Backbone as a ProteinNet text record, in pm:
[ID]
protein_1_A
[PRIMARY]
MLMRNTNNDLRPDRRTRKRMATRQAISDVATRLFMERGFDQVTIDEIANAADVGRMTVFNHFPRKEDMFFDREEEARALAFETVRSRTPGSSPIEALGALAHRMIEQPSEAFPLFEATRVFVETAQASETLKARARQMRDDFVKDLALLFRQELSDEDDENFAFLAAGLITSAWSTAFLRAHAELSRTGDAQAAKSVFLSIVDRGVVGALTAVEGTSLAGTR
[TERTIARY]
-1070.5	-1156.7	-1102	-1204.8	-1170.9	-1224.3	-1163.4	-1209	-1205.2	-1283.6	-1281.9	-1197.8	-1123.2	-1025.1	-1114	-1049.2	-1118.3	-1161.1	-1108.4	-1168.3	-1280.8	-1335.6	-1436.8	-1391.3	-1262.6	-1209.8	-1196.8	-1206.9	-1183.8	-1045.5	-975.6	-845.2	-837.5	-733.1	-727.4	-709.2	-760.3	-725.2	-580.8	-531.5	-407.3	-376.8	-434.3	-426.6	-401.2	-477.8	-468.4	-348.2	-312	-191.9	-79	-67.5	48.3	59.3	-48.2	-50	-1.3	-49.4	0.6	152.3	201.5	346.1	426	377.9	452.5	458.9	346.8	343	436.4	435.3	525.7	672.1	711.1	842.2	880.5	800	831.4	862	773.2	779.5	904	958.9	1061.6	1197.7	1209.3	1301.7	1325.2	1205.3	1205	1248.6	1209.8	1238	1390.3	1450.9	1600.2	1671.3	1632.6	1703.4	1686.2	1560.3	1549.1	1638	1632	1717.7	1860.9	1909.3	2050.5	2097.2	2009.2	2074.9	1992.6	1870.3	1793.5	1680.6	1555.4	1442.3	1459.6	1505.5	1529.9	1620.4	1722.1	1827.3	1791.7	1679.2	1640.8	1524.4	1535	1431	1342.5	1226.8	1135	1200.9	1287.7	1345.4	1432.8	1501.8	1598.8	1533.8	1408.7	1323.4	1264.6	1219.8	1157.1	1276.9	1391.4	1499.2	1540.1	1565.9	1596.8	1489.5	1354	1256.5	1231.4	1287.3	1264.5	1123	1072.1	949.4	939.6	844.8	838.6	803.8	833.7	812	652.6	578.2	425.6	380.1	444.8	388	410	522.7	549.8	432	396.1	301.9	149.9	136.7	8.1	-19	95.5	79.1	91.8	170.1	201.6	196.2	74.4	64.1	176.3	216.6	319.9	445.1	557.5	666	663.1	603.9	587.3	511.5	423.6	333.8	426.2	527.6	624.6	696.1	713.8	775.9	674	555.3	444.1	345.3	399.4	320.8	229	269.2	178.3	67	61.9	-29.2	-177.8	-227.2	-352.3	-373.5	-285.4	-282.2	-301.9	-213.6	-217.1	-369.5	-404	-541.8	-651.5	-642.9	-741.2	-748	-615.6	-599.8	-643.8	-616	-674.8	-825.2	-884.2	-1039.5	-1099.4	-1049.7	-1101.7	-1095.5	-976.3	-967.7	-1076.8	-1130.7	-1236.4	-1363.4	-1392.7	-1503.5	-1534.8	-1420.8	-1443.8	-1425.1	-1416.5	-1384.1	-1506	-1486.2	-1590.8	-1698.4	-1833.5	-1933	-1938.9	-1935.9	-1953.9	-1804.5	-1708.9	-1558.7	-1522.6	-1437.4	-1393.2	-1305.2	-1332.1	-1263.8	-1111.3	-1104.9	-970.3	-885.2	-942.9	-867.4	-848.8	-929.9	-904.4	-790.1	-755.9	-635.2	-518.9	-529.5	-422.4	-379.9	-484.2	-456.8	-386.7	-416.4	-362.5	-201.8	-164	-14.6	51.9	-14.4	56.3	60.1	-54	-41	61.1	87.3	182.2	328.4	341.8	474.9	494.5	390.8	383.9	382.6	321.4	300.2	335.1	470.4	510.4	471.7	435.5	403.7	499	500.1	594.7	550.7	440.5	385.8	430.7	426.2	467.3	563.9	692.3	782.4	855.7	781.2	860.5	951.6	1080	1128.5	1255.2	1319.8	1446.7	1441.8	1342	1328.7	1278.7	1232.8	1173.6	1291.7	1397.2	1494.9	1537	1579.4	1621.2	1511.4	1396.6	1283.4	1248.7	1256.6	1226.8	1341.1	1456.2	1555.9	1559.9	1526.9	1498.4	1394.9	1275.8	1175.7	1214.8	1281.3	1317.1	1411	1486.3	1579	1524.2	1393.6	1333.8	1203.7	1224.6	1115.1	987.5	1004.4	893.1	824.1	891.2	832	766.3	829.5	778.3	644.5	637	514.9	394	444.8	332.5	288.2	373.2	350.6	246.7	259.2	169.8	31.4	35.7	-88.7	-152.6	-87.9	-160.5	-209	-141.3	-174.9	-309.7	-320.8	-432.1	-555	-517.8	-640.5	-687.4	-591.1	-631.9	-705.6	-679.6	-747.7	-897.2	-902.6	-1037.5	-1129.9	-1066.3	-1148	-1175	-1067.9	-1091.3	-1201.9	-1204.4	-1296.7	-1454	-1451.2	-1595	-1628	-1542.7	-1566.6	-1601.4	-1536	-1569.7	-1710	-1740.5	-1864.8	-1991.3	-1979.1	-2081.1	-2104.5	-1994.8	-2003.2	-2079.8	-2096.7	-2142	-2295.2	-2338.9	-2495.9	-2559.6	-2676.6	-2745.5	-2722.2	-2679.3	-2664.3	-2511.4	-2431.4	-2288.2	-2252.8	-2164.4	-2128.2	-2033.5	-2058.3	-1977.1	-1825.4	-1805	-1664.8	-1568.9	-1631.8	-1560.2	-1487.9	-1580.3	-1507.4	-1370.7	-1368.7	-1254	-1142.1	-1178.9	-1092.1	-1025.1	-1102.3	-1045.8	-951.5	-1000.2	-907.5	-783.7	-782.3	-659.6	-571.7	-620.8	-541.3	-469.6	-543.9	-500.5	-400.1	-420.7	-335.5	-197.5	-210.3	-97.7	-17.9	-74.3	1.1	68.8	5.5	78.6	195.2	168.5	283.1	398.7	354.6	480.7	548.4	471.3	526.1	625.8	586.6	668.7	798.3	793.2	918.1	1005.6	940.9	1023.4	1087.5	1026.9	1087.7	1193	1185	1296.4	1409.4	1383.5	1482.1	1556	1491.4	1561.8	1642.2	1598.1	1656.7	1795.5	1776.6	1894.4	2004.2	1952.7	2045.2	2108.6	2044.1	2096	2120.1	2053.6	2061.1	1980.4	1899.5	1826	1684.7	1656.4	1518.3	1404.3	1443.9	1345.2	1318.7	1417.7	1394.6	1309.4	1313.8	1242.6	1094.8	1077.3	928.6	877.6	952.7	889.7	860.4	952.4	906.9	767.7	763.4	640.9	511.7	523.8	395.4	362	467.6	447.8	390	414.3	359.6	222.6	194.7	65	-37.2	4.9	-60.2	-101.2	-8.3	-32.8	-150.3	-116.7	-192.6	-354	-359.8	-488.6	-564.3	-487.8	-547.3	-589.3	-502.2	-532.1	-659.7	-663.5	-789.4	-916.6	-914.4	-1023.9	-1071.1	-973.7	-1010.5	-1090.2	-1043.2	-1092.5	-1218.8	-1262.9	-1408.8	-1483.3	-1452.9	-1517.1	-1659.7	-1750	-1893.8	-1955.4	-1882.2	-1941.9	-1922.2	-1996.2	-1981.7	-1854.7	-1752	-1625.8	-1541.4	-1579.7	-1504.9	-1552	-1649.2	-1689.5	-1772.5	-1845.2	-1927.2	-1845.8	-1855.2	-1771.3	-1862.4
-1897.7	-1924.5	-1818.6	-1754.8	-1673.3	-1722.2	-1697.9	-1739.7	-1614.9	-1623.7	-1498.9	-1525.1	-1421.1	-1437.4	-1388.6	-1391.6	-1357.2	-1213.1	-1127	-985.1	-964.3	-1061.2	-1082.9	-1019.3	-1028.4	-964.2	-1077.2	-1053.2	-1160.3	-1168.1	-1294.5	-1309.8	-1445.7	-1471.6	-1568.2	-1704.9	-1817.2	-1938.4	-1994	-2099.6	-2139.9	-2166.3	-2244.1	-2280.8	-2162.3	-2070.3	-1930.9	-1866	-1863.1	-1784.3	-1853.5	-1989.1	-2058.2	-2038.5	-2045	-2022.4	-1864.2	-1782.7	-1635.9	-1624.3	-1693.5	-1694.5	-1752.6	-1850.7	-1935.8	-1838.4	-1770.7	-1684.7	-1564.8	-1519.5	-1398.3	-1450.6	-1571.4	-1617.4	-1637.3	-1677.7	-1689.5	-1557.2	-1484.6	-1333.3	-1267.6	-1281.5	-1212.2	-1276.9	-1418.4	-1470	-1442	-1442.5	-1400.3	-1260.3	-1165.1	-1028.9	-1014.4	-1076.3	-1072.1	-1115.5	-1230.4	-1278.8	-1182.9	-1145.5	-1045.8	-928.3	-870	-751	-765	-890.1	-912.3	-956.1	-1032.4	-1084.6	-1044.5	-969.2	-931	-1040.4	-990.5	-1082	-1194.7	-1173.9	-1273.6	-1363.8	-1357	-1446.1	-1543.4	-1524.1	-1598.3	-1705.6	-1828.6	-1933	-1969.9	-2027.2	-2084.8	-2176.1	-2254.5	-2373.2	-2309.2	-2196.3	-2136.3	-2066.4	-2008.1	-1951.1	-2060.1	-2168	-2267.5	-2336.3	-2359.9	-2415.2	-2308.6	-2188.6	-2087.5	-2062.6	-2075.6	-2063.9	-2200.9	-2304.3	-2434.9	-2489.4	-2477.6	-2528.9	-2597.7	-2661.7	-2732.5	-2636.3	-2680.2	-2602.4	-2565.9	-2666.2	-2651.5	-2554.4	-2550.6	-2464.5	-2320.1	-2282.1	-2152.1	-2114.2	-2198.7	-2182.4	-2170.3	-2235.8	-2226.7	-2095.4	-2037.6	-1904.6	-1780.2	-1812.6	-1718.7	-1791.3	-1780.9	-1840.8	-1795.9	-1682.8	-1633.3	-1573.5	-1596.6	-1547.9	-1394.2	-1316.8	-1173.8	-1138.8	-1224.5	-1194	-1184.6	-1250.6	-1239.2	-1105	-1051.6	-918.4	-814.1	-813	-720.2	-768.3	-823.9	-872.1	-782.6	-641.2	-545.3	-479.6	-535.8	-485.7	-469.7	-576.8	-587.7	-471.4	-462.9	-372.5	-224.9	-197.6	-66.6	-29.9	-134.4	-113.2	-90.3	-162.4	-152	-18.7	28.8	164.9	274.3	260.4	370.9	351	239.2	237.6	278	236.2	283.9	429.2	491.7	645.1	707.2	641.2	703.3	682.5	568.4	542.8	611.5	634.2	702	848.3	915.4	1056.9	1132.5	1261.4	1340.6	1360.9	1337	1359.4	1495.1	1489	1616.5	1647	1580.8	1608.7	1516.5	1575.9	1496	1368.1	1255.1	1147.6	1154.9	1263.7	1286.8	1358	1451.8	1528.1	1435.6	1333.4	1239.1	1169.2	1120.1	1043.1	1138.2	1260	1360.1	1374.3	1393.1	1401	1277.8	1156.5	1041.7	1045.9	1094	1105.3	1181	1291.5	1375.7	1293.2	1219.9	1139.1	1036.2	977.3	860.3	917.7	1047.7	1113.8	1166.5	1218.3	1275.5	1190	1068.9	956.3	827.7	811.5	687.2	554.4	460.2	330.1	222.5	115.5	16.3	-58.7	-60.5	-121.5	-52.1	95.2	171	296.1	243.4	341.5	427.8	535.3	621.8	705.1	737.7	668.2	583.8	618.8	542	398.8	346.1	187.6	133	222.4	148.2	180.8	238.6	265.8	135.5	41	-89.2	-166.2	-150.4	-228.1	-160.5	-25.3	21.3	0.8	-10.4	-31.4	-187	-273.3	-409.9	-425.8	-350.1	-364.8	-308.8	-205.8	-137.6	-220.2	-303.8	-408.7	-525.3	-540.1	-675.1	-627.6	-690.8	-675	-743.3	-855.2	-922.4	-858.9	-781.7	-716.8	-577.4	-516.5	-396.9	-423.8	-534.8	-593.5	-601.6	-684.5	-702.6	-571.3	-477.6	-351.2	-271	-282.4	-224.7	-286.3	-418	-491.5	-456.8	-462.5	-410.6	-283.6	-184.1	-42.2	-37.5	-111.5	-109.2	-167.7	-266.1	-333.6	-240.5	-163.1	-65.5	43.6	103.7	216.2	161.8	47.6	-8	-18.5	-70.2	-89.2	37.4	138	266.6	352.2	327.2	378.2	340.1	212.7	150.4	213.7	244.7	294	442	515.8	663.2	665.4	566.3	572.9	581	506.9	517.3	637	726.8	864.9	971.9	919.8	1009.8	1022.1	1155.3	1166.6	1119.8	1116.8	1072	1136.5	1275.3	1351.6	1346.2	1286.7	1281.6	1165.4	1190.3	1089.4	998	865	774.8	768.6	810.2	830.5	900.2	1003.2	1095.1	1024.5	903.8	809	765.4	711.5	639.5	737	863.3	972.1	1016.9	1020.8	1061.1	964	844.4	721.8	714.5	738.4	723.1	826	955.3	1072.4	1073.8	1033.7	1035.7	920.6	817.4	706.7	732.6	799.5	833.8	931.3	1021.3	1126	1052.4	963.1	891.8	809.6	743.8	669.8	751.7	863.3	954.8	1020.2	1051.6	1102.1	1019.3	884.1	774.1	746	755	724.8	832.6	958.2	1073.4	1112.5	1076.1	1097.8	991.7	874.8	784.8	822.1	885.6	950.1	1044.1	1129	1235.9	1172.4	1074	1012.1	952.3	888.8	818.8	921.7	1040.1	1136.8	1216.6	1239.3	1342.2	1262	1146.5	1078.8	1150.1	1255.2	1344.8	1288.5	1224.3	1182.5	1283.5	1390.3	1509	1562.7	1571.4	1628.3	1533.3	1407.5	1309	1312.4	1337.1	1348.7	1484.6	1587	1709	1689.3	1621.6	1588	1504.8	1419	1329.9	1403.5	1483.9	1559.2	1668.4	1722.5	1829.1	1776.8	1652.2	1598.8	1558.9	1494.3	1444.6	1551.8	1661.7	1790.8	1844.5	1851.7	1908.1	1800.3	1681.5	1587.1	1588.7	1634.2	1648	1761.3	1874.2	1984.5	1965.6	1897.4	1857.9	1767.5	1667.9	1569.2	1648.3	1744.3	1811.6	1903.9	1965.8	2048	1965.4	1834.7	1752.9	1706.3	1694.7	1657.2	1772.6	1889.2	2006.2	1997.1	2036.5	2017.1	1890	1785.9	1656.1	1635	1544.5	1516.1	1474.1	1427.8	1384.6	1508	1623.8	1745.4	1787.2	1724	1741.6	1868.9	1904.6	2026.7	2136.7	2255	2369	2456.5
1276.7	1391.3	1505.2	1580.2	1682.9	1824.7	1931.3	2060.9	2156	2255.2	2359.1	2476.7	2501.9	2618	2745.4	2848.8	2986.6	2994.2	2899.6	2896.3	2784.6	2729.9	2635.6	2495.3	2486.9	2358.2	2251.8	2125.7	2032.9	2001	1996.8	1955.1	1866.2	1792.7	1720.2	1804.7	1762.6	1838.7	1815.6	1873.8	1868.5	1724	1666	1518.1	1434.9	1442.6	1363.5	1406.8	1521.7	1572.1	1514.6	1512.4	1459.9	1315.7	1246.5	1106.6	1073.8	1149.8	1126.5	1153.6	1250.3	1292.3	1180.6	1136.7	1029.6	894.6	861.2	755.9	770.3	888.8	916	926.9	958.7	961.1	811.3	738.1	592.6	521.2	555.1	501.2	544.8	662.9	726.7	657.3	638.7	583.4	416.5	358.9	211.9	192.2	277.3	273.9	294.6	388.1	410.1	290.4	232.7	118	1.3	-15.1	-137.4	-130.5	-4.1	12.5	2.8	43.4	37.5	-105.5	-180.8	-305.6	-428.6	-413.2	-509.6	-545.8	-570.9	-592.9	-688.6	-793.2	-911.4	-867	-791.9	-753.4	-649.5	-577.4	-456.7	-507.1	-488.1	-522.3	-401.6	-438.1	-346.1	-251	-306.9	-237.3	-125.6	-164.8	-71.7	45.6	6.8	116.3	210.5	146.6	244.8	338	274.8	360.3	477.2	434.4	531.8	635.5	610.8	697.2	780.2	721.6	780.8	771.8	655.9	619.5	484.2	442.5	316.1	201.8	84.2	-36.3	-45.3	-22.1	-27.4	74.4	195	307.3	247	193	134.6	48.7	-54	-138.9	-88.7	31.8	102.9	162.8	196.6	246.5	153.1	40.8	-63.6	-197.1	-276.4	-395	-501.5	-489.2	-583.1	-512	-577.3	-506.8	-483.7	-579.9	-564.3	-438.3	-402.9	-274.5	-143.2	-163.5	-24	-14.6	-141.9	-134.9	-115.5	-173	-150	-44	67.1	166	253.4	226.4	305.1	216	84.4	6.6	60.7	112.6	164.1	270.9	359.4	477.1	411.5	313	241.5	177.8	116.5	57	155.9	266.3	372.1	439.6	458.8	520.4	427.5	294.1	215.4	206.6	192.6	186.2	318.4	428.2	546.8	571.4	519.9	517.5	440.9	335.5	257.4	328.5	378.8	443.6	566.8	654.4	783.1	793.6	668.2	671	713.5	737.9	790.8	680	728.7	621.7	548.4	422.9	332.4	300.1	348.4	302.8	173.7	100.1	-16.8	16.5	-52.7	-44	-91.4	-187.2	-238.4	-144.2	-65.5	43.7	140.9	182.6	279.9	258.2	142.6	97.5	97.3	70.8	75.6	237.6	314.2	462.2	509.4	449.1	501.1	494.3	367.3	330.5	445.2	495.4	596	722.1	751.8	878.4	868.7	757.5	755.2	774.5	739.8	763.7	901.1	942.2	1070.7	1202.2	1171.6	1274.5	1204.6	1172.3	1113.1	1186.6	1105.1	1176.4	1126.1	1214.6	1179	1046.8	1008.9	887.1	757.6	772.5	662.4	693.1	721.4	756.6	656.5	629.6	519.9	584.5	513.8	398.6	415.9	520.5	544	529	589.8	596.9	472.6	370.2	244.4	130.5	150.6	62	-29.5	65.6	-18.8	-71.4	-15.9	-77.1	-200.1	-241.5	-358.1	-460	-415.5	-504.5	-553.2	-464	-491	-591.5	-574.9	-663.6	-812.9	-815.9	-942.8	-1015.1	-951.7	-1016.2	-1088.8	-1051.1	-1101	-1204.8	-1310.1	-1414.9	-1362.6	-1293.9	-1244.1	-1146	-1050.3	-937.2	-998.5	-1100.1	-1157.4	-1226.3	-1296.4	-1359.8	-1263.2	-1146.6	-1041.1	-979.9	-955.4	-896.1	-992.8	-1117.8	-1203.8	-1198	-1212.8	-1198.7	-1064.4	-960	-822.9	-838.7	-895.4	-901.5	-985.4	-1093	-1160.9	-1092	-1033.3	-956.6	-834.2	-774.9	-669.9	-734.6	-837.4	-902.3	-938.3	-987.5	-1022.2	-898	-788.4	-661.9	-593.7	-602.5	-543.2	-624.8	-760.4	-842.6	-811.6	-778.4	-736.1	-601.1	-519	-385.4	-404.8	-491	-531.9	-588.6	-681.5	-732	-650.3	-514.9	-430.3	-364.9	-389.1	-331.7	-435.8	-546.3	-655.7	-625.3	-658.8	-680.7	-789	-811	-927.7	-1044.9	-1020.4	-1153.3	-1193.1	-1122	-1152.1	-1251.4	-1350.7	-1435.5	-1373.4	-1377	-1300.6	-1346.9	-1455.2	-1518	-1425.5	-1363.1	-1271.6	-1159.5	-1116.3	-1014.1	-1052.9	-1166.1	-1226.7	-1259.7	-1301.4	-1326.7	-1192.4	-1081.6	-968.6	-897.2	-907.3	-854.8	-921.7	-1049.7	-1140.8	-1113.8	-1088.3	-1064.1	-916.6	-828	-684.1	-663.5	-725.7	-724.3	-791.9	-904.6	-975.1	-887.2	-842.3	-751.5	-649.1	-573.3	-472.9	-515.4	-634.6	-685	-724.2	-801.3	-838.6	-721.4	-614.1	-504.8	-431.5	-414.2	-344.5	-435.1	-556.5	-641.7	-647.8	-658.8	-657.3	-521.2	-424.7	-284.2	-272.4	-306.8	-308.8	-405.5	-520	-590.9	-522	-448.2	-375.3	-255.5	-191.3	-94.4	-156	-251.5	-326.2	-366.1	-400.6	-446.7	-343.7	-236.9	-125.5	2	25.2	164.5	258.4	224.7	320.4	334.8	443.7	451.1	471.6	535.7	554.5	408	325.8	195.7	113.3	122.2	73.5	99.6	245.2	283.7	225.1	209	150.1	26	-62.1	-202.3	-202.5	-126.1	-119.7	-89.2	2.8	49.3	-67.4	-110.1	-214.5	-332.1	-382.9	-488.8	-472.6	-354.8	-314.3	-300.7	-235.8	-223.5	-363.1	-450	-594.6	-669.9	-636.7	-689.4	-657.6	-507.8	-469.7	-524.3	-538.9	-606.1	-744.4	-824.7	-959.6	-978.3	-881.2	-890.5	-845.9	-750.6	-717.9	-827.3	-890.7	-1011	-1112.4	-1146.9	-1235.7	-1211.5	-1092.5	-1047.9	-991.3	-1018.8	-963.2	-1012	-913.2	-944.3	-914.4	-870.5	-848.7	-687.2	-645	-501.9	-455	-545	-496.6	-465.2	-498.5	-462.8	-322.7	-265.7	-140.6	-135.9	-17.9	-13.9	61.7	7.5	57.7	146.2
[MASK]
++++++++++++++++++++++++++++++++++++++++++++++++++++++++++++++++++++++++++++++++++++++++++++++++++++++++++++++++++++++++++++++++++++++++++++++++++++++++++++++++++++++++++++++++++++++++++++++++++++++++++++++++++++++++++++++

């Protein structure tokens, strides 16, 4: 539920704000415990106790334990899809996602701080088979939904399979770039080098994806 303030802006009502604050508090506590002890070593009861809420309250906000770890997933999806939808008419959605990578490096946000602040996050995820499985599932779901968005960009003459190919290629480029950048950071401790690796792989992935869909509307108009 939303209400209007004196400036005619929409803002959440008190109940919604309280719910959002509780969710954030649970997420913050869970994240701290996961980073300190490892995902698999932390129980739901420990999170509930540390957040001073009941066990069912935790599940009301996060149906799965993994959801507390990947609590920015919906924001990341929304950012990617909005980037595609709001790009310049006639430009390629693949290139738009490549440009997004550069913006995230050049103008880091609190929500997605690459790469120094994500180092422990990645190390924690890679240490848990449960989290790695969930990450693969999220990636597959993202590819499917991105492909459906890409399919809307195709002309009547284009094979819809190109939408799924493009979505798979650009997502793979981003995933590979993210992991290789963190490998560089772990090896050298050099955040700038990690960012260079990230952008280099994404840029090459964009070129490869554009080549794969050459002749379709997904390549954009030149």
